[in-house]
C-alpha positions as CSV (number, residue, x, y, z in Angstrom):
1,M,44.5,133.3,112.7
2,N,44.9,134.8,108.7
3,V,45.9,137.4,107.7
4,S,43.0,139.7,107.3
5,Q,41.8,139.0,110.9
6,S,45.7,139.6,112.2
7,Q,45.5,143.1,110.2
8,D,42.0,143.8,111.4
9,R,43.3,143.6,115.3
10,S,45.9,145.6,113.2
11,D,43.9,148.2,112.9
12,L,41.6,148.3,115.4
13,A,44.8,148.3,117.8
14,R,46.1,151.3,115.9
15,R,42.6,153.5,116.4
16,L,42.4,152.3,120.1
17,G,46.2,153.9,120.5
18,L,47.6,150.7,121.1
19,P,51.5,150.4,120.9
20,H,52.3,147.9,118.1
21,I,53.0,144.0,120.1
22,T,54.5,141.4,118.2
23,W,55.3,137.7,119.0
24,R,59.0,138.1,119.1
25,L,58.2,141.5,121.3
26,L,56.3,139.3,124.3
27,Q,58.5,136.6,123.5
28,H,61.7,139.3,125.2
29,W,59.4,140.1,128.0
30,G,58.6,137.1,129.7
31,A,62.2,135.8,129.5
32,I,63.0,139.1,130.8
33,Q,60.0,138.2,133.5
34,M,61.6,134.1,134.3
35,V,65.2,135.2,134.5
36,E,64.4,138.5,137.5
37,A,62.3,135.7,139.3
38,R,64.4,133.3,139.2
39,V,63.0,131.1,137.3
40,P,64.7,127.5,136.9
41,L,67.2,127.7,133.9
42,K,65.2,124.9,132.5
43,A,62.4,125.3,133.2
44,A,62.8,129.1,131.6
45,Q,64.4,127.5,128.5
46,E,61.4,124.9,127.5
47,L,58.2,127.5,127.8
48,L,60.7,129.5,125.4
49,G,61.1,126.6,122.8
50,H,65.0,127.5,123.0
51,S,67.0,124.0,122.4
52,R,69.5,124.6,125.5
53,P,69.2,126.9,128.2
54,D,73.4,128.6,126.5
55,I,70.7,130.9,124.1
56,L,69.2,132.3,126.4
57,L,71.8,133.2,129.1
58,K,73.6,134.3,125.4
59,F,70.4,136.5,125.2
60,Y,69.5,137.8,128.5
61,A,72.8,137.5,130.4
62,H,72.1,142.1,131.5
63,V,69.4,140.7,133.3
64,L,71.8,138.6,135.3
65,D,73.8,140.8,135.5
66,A,71.7,143.1,137.7
67,S,69.8,140.7,139.4
68,A,74.5,139.8,140.1
69,D,74.9,143.4,141.2
70,M,71.0,143.4,143.2
71,A,73.1,140.4,144.8
72,A,76.1,142.5,146.3
73,E,74.1,145.6,147.2
74,T,72.3,143.8,149.8
75,L,75.4,141.2,151.0
76,S,76.4,145.0,151.3
77,G,74.3,145.7,153.6
78,Q,73.9,143.3,155.2
79,F,77.7,143.2,155.6
80,G,78.2,147.1,155.8
81,C,81.1,147.2,153.4
82,G,81.5,148.0,150.1
83,F,80.4,144.7,147.6
84,S,80.2,145.3,144.3
85,A,79.0,142.0,141.9
86,P,82.1,140.6,141.1
87,M,83.8,140.7,145.3
88,A,80.8,139.1,145.7
89,A,81.7,136.4,143.8
90,H,85.2,136.0,145.0
91,A,83.5,136.5,149.1
92,A,82.0,133.0,148.4
93,D,85.8,131.3,147.4
């Protein structure tokens, strides 16, 4: 796509009242969707073009933290007690 086509699309989106969406925004959204869907880390890393899996973890750890909270809530419901995410991690030991 050349600069003129890109500008035409941006103008059209603005006239239609659509938000400005960048490639980086789509990449970020895709990464979050993959992490939340529990796509294997190596597969997500390769699809996103990251050189190492730890890069994905560095930028999307907050999504994993939310998943840990959800897991702790699930355990709490199963056992009828108040697990927190850190407690759930130690309970497996």
